[in-house]
C-alpha positions in Angstrom: 153.6 202.0 104.3 150.0 202.8 105.3 147.4 202.0 102.7 144.0 203.5 102.5 141.5 200.6 102.7 137.9 201.3 101.8 135.7 199.8 104.5 133.8 196.7 103.4 130.1 197.4 102.7 127.8 195.5 105.1 124.6 194.5 103.4 121.6 194.5 105.7 117.9 193.9 105.6 116.0 196.9 104.4 112.2 196.7 103.8 110.5 199.4 101.9 109.7 201.2 98.7 111.8 204.0 97.2 110.2 206.3 94.7 113.2 207.3 92.6 113.4 210.1 90.0 115.6 208.3 87.5 118.0 210.5 85.7 118.6 210.5 81.9 121.3 208.3 80.5 121.4 205.4 83.0 119.6 202.1 82.8 116.9 201.2 85.3 119.2 198.4 86.7 122.1 200.8 87.1 119.9 203.2 89.0 118.6 200.3 91.1 122.1 199.2 92.0 123.2 202.8 92.9 120.2 203.2 95.2 120.8 199.8 96.7 124.4 200.7 97.6 123.2 203.9 99.2 120.9 201.9 101.5 123.2 198.9 101.8 120.1 196.9 101.0 120.7 193.1 100.8 117.8 192.5 98.5 116.4 194.9 95.9 114.4 195.0 92.6 112.4 197.4 90.5 108.9 197.4 89.2 109.4 197.8 85.5 112.1 199.4 83.4 112.5 202.9 81.9 114.6 203.3 78.8 118.0 205.0 79.5 116.7 208.1 77.6 113.7 208.3 79.8 113.5 210.1 83.2 111.0 210.1 86.0 109.3 207.7 88.4 111.0 204.4 89.0 109.6 202.6 92.1 112.3 200.5 93.7 111.7 197.7 96.1 113.9 196.6 99.0 113.6 193.5 101.1 110.0 192.3 101.7 108.6 194.8 99.3 110.2 192.9 96.4 107.5 190.2 96.9 104.9 192.7 95.7 106.8 194.3 92.8 104.8 192.3 90.2 101.7 194.1 91.3 102.9 197.3 89.7 104.0 195.7 86.5 100.3 195.4 85.6 99.5 199.0 86.7 98.7 201.9 84.3 101.5 204.4 83.8 101.4 208.1 82.9 104.1 209.8 80.8 104.9 213.3 79.5 106.3 212.8 76.0 108.0 215.3 73.7 107.5 214.5 70.0 109.3 216.0 67.1 107.6 216.0 63.7 109.3 215.7 60.3 112.1 213.4 61.3 112.0 209.6 61.7 114.8 207.5 63.2 115.5 203.8 63.3 114.8 203.5 67.0 111.8 205.8 67.1 113.6 208.2 69.5 116.3 210.8 69.5 119.1 208.2 70.2 118.6 206.5 66.8 120.0 207.2 63.3 117.9 209.6 61.2 116.1 207.8 58.4 114.0 210.6 56.8 113.5 214.3 57.1 110.8 216.5 55.8 109.4 220.0 56.5 106.6 219.7 59.1 104.2 222.4 59.9 101.5 220.8 62.1 98.9 223.1 63.6 96.9 222.3 66.7 93.8 221.6 64.6 95.6 218.9 62.6 96.9 217.3 65.8 93.5 217.3 67.5 92.0 215.7 64.4 94.3 212.6 64.5 94.6 212.0 68.3 91.2 210.5 68.8 92.2 207.4 66.8 94.9 206.6 69.4 92.6 206.8 72.4 91.0 203.7 73.9 92.0 200.2 72.8 94.4 200.3 69.9 96.8 197.9 68.2 100.6 198.5 68.3 103.4 196.8 66.6 106.3 196.5 69.1 109.5 198.2 67.9 112.5 196.3 66.8 114.5 198.2 69.4 112.8 196.5 72.4 113.6 193.8 74.9 111.0 191.4 73.4 112.6 188.1 72.4 112.5 186.1 69.2 113.9 182.6 69.5 115.7 183.6 72.7 117.2 186.7 71.2 116.2 190.2 72.3 114.9 192.1 69.3 117.2 195.0 69.9 120.2 192.7 69.3 118.8 191.6 66.0 118.1 195.3 65.1 121.7 196.2 65.8 122.7 193.4 63.4 120.5 195.0 60.7 118.0 192.2 61.0 114.3 193.0 61.1 111.7 190.3 61.9 107.9 190.4 61.7 106.2 191.4 64.9 102.6 190.7 65.8 100.5 193.7 66.7 99.4 193.8 70.3 96.3 195.4 71.9 97.0 198.2 74.4 94.8 200.8 76.0 95.4 204.5 76.1 93.0 206.0 78.5 94.4 209.6 78.3 96.1 211.4 75.5 96.3 215.1 75.9 98.3 217.9 74.3 100.2 219.9 76.9 102.0 222.1 74.4 102.5 222.3 70.7 104.4 224.1 67.9 104.8 223.6 64.2 107.2 220.8 64.4 106.8 219.4 67.9 104.4 218.8 70.7 104.3 217.6 74.3 101.7 214.9 75.2 100.4 213.5 78.4 99.7 209.8 78.0 98.1 207.4 80.4 98.4 203.8 79.1 98.3 200.1 80.0 101.1 197.7 80.4 103.1 197.0 77.2 102.5 200.4 75.5 105.4 201.8 73.7 105.4 205.6 73.7 108.1 205.6 70.9 105.7 203.7 68.7 102.8 206.0 69.6 104.9 209.0 68.5 105.8 207.3 65.3 102.2 206.3 64.6 101.0 209.8 65.2 103.6 211.2 62.8 102.5 208.6 60.2 98.9 209.7 60.6 100.0 213.3 60.0 102.0 212.2 56.9 105.2 213.8 58.1 106.8 211.2 60.4 107.9 211.7 64.0 110.1 210.5 66.8 110.3 210.8 70.5 112.8 213.4 71.9 112.1 213.1 75.6 110.1 211.0 78.0 109.3 211.4 81.6 107.2 209.0 83.7 105.0 210.8 86.2 102.6 208.2 87.6 102.8 204.4 88.2 99.5 203.0 89.6 98.8 205.1 92.7 102.3 206.4 93.0 103.3 209.8 91.7 106.6 211.6 90.8 105.8 214.4 93.3 106.9 212.0 96.1 110.1 210.8 94.3 113.7 211.7 95.2 116.8 211.9 93.0 120.0 209.9 93.4 121.8 213.1 93.8 119.7 214.1 96.8 120.0 210.7 98.4 123.8 210.7 98.0 124.0 214.1 99.8 122.1 212.8 102.8 123.5 210.9 105.8 122.6 207.2 106.0 120.1 207.7 108.8 118.4 210.5 106.8 117.9 208.4 103.7 115.5 206.0 105.4 112.9 208.8 105.7 112.4 208.5 101.9 111.4 204.9 102.2 107.7 204.0 102.0 106.3 200.8 103.7 106.0 197.7 101.5 102.2 198.1 101.3 102.7 201.3 99.3 102.6 199.0 96.3 99.3 197.5 97.3 97.1 200.6 97.8 94.7 199.6 95.0 93.8 196.3 96.8 91.0 196.1 99.4 91.9 195.6 103.0 91.2 192.5 105.2 91.8 192.8 108.9 92.3 189.6 110.9 92.1 188.9 114.7 94.9 187.1 116.5 93.9 183.5 115.9 93.1 184.1 112.3 96.3 186.0 111.8 98.3 183.1 113.2 96.7 180.7 110.8 97.2 183.0 107.9 100.9 183.6 108.6 101.4 179.8 108.7 100.0 179.5 105.2 96.5 178.3 106.1 93.2 179.6 104.8 91.0 181.6 107.1 87.2 182.3 107.2 86.4 185.9 106.6 82.8 186.7 105.5 81.7 189.7 103.4 85.0 190.0 101.6 84.8 190.5 97.8 86.5 187.9 95.6 90.0 188.6 94.4 93.3 189.8 95.9 93.4 191.8 99.1 96.0 193.1 101.5 95.8 191.5 104.9 96.6 193.1 108.3 96.6 192.3 112.0 96.6 195.3 114.4 97.8 197.6 111.5 100.7 195.3 110.6 100.9 194.0 107.0 100.8 190.2 107.0 100.8 189.8 103.2 98.4 189.4 100.3 95.6 186.9 100.2 93.0 185.8 97.7 89.3 185.6 98.6 87.0 183.3 96.9 84.1 185.6 97.6 82.3 183.0 99.7 84.1 183.7 103.0 87.4 181.9 102.5 90.7 183.8 102.4 93.8 181.9 101.1 97.3 183.3 101.7 99.1 184.2 98.5 102.3 186.1 99.5 103.4 186.5 103.1 105.6 189.1 104.8 108.4 187.7 106.9 108.5 189.1 110.4 112.1 187.8 111.1 
């Protein structure tokens, strides 16, 4: 009897950055593993999670690009958020159980009056339904057990908070914020300021650092492409480093740098920089501002 045997997947080295438009209803890790299989990438990681309910820009790293994924964790993000007034839930979003309902008739003037207090540096209390840990336990697990613990308020920065659309009981906001900002909490806090309660009904991430959703591709599109066509959607590893200044090394200096040794490079400002030789990325270095460049993370050429 002839049996159909699925060919064994051969994992290979793939270096690059994929800007994925994550669909609703899947975790960031599930989306990562689906994309990884499409590219047969031996090594992969992402640059910060999106909730399953959220959609939009999820930068994925393959191979050598994973060395720089942490750089985007610190980057500002921009979201488009749909908020419903008059209903609060235990999770702060549409996936939770309804706690309270009331009639909400919020006009644009009322909304514009409260939004300024949420711009700039503000304090947020992280939600119970989050991955933050208490005594080794994620808060969301405690929340599912009906346990609520005290959480310390954290300072975050909201550099942009604009109304894109509004009606009596809902609005759409554009939010640019720092690492650690919870848009669900922002929606709840705005509802509290309006004395009607609120929750998040949809969330779409459109910008991460210098990367935008306009360049992203969906899993559906990738799946429909031939393997040799998918690679055209990969950006080089230094796509994650565009905010860093550039340092160019000559041959001898490049050899020293790639062997983990510091090099002399005058007129380079202090801090991190991306380092090249003849247009090829060597890695990230740290300058002391006095002409000395120390390797920090190196790209493998093997």
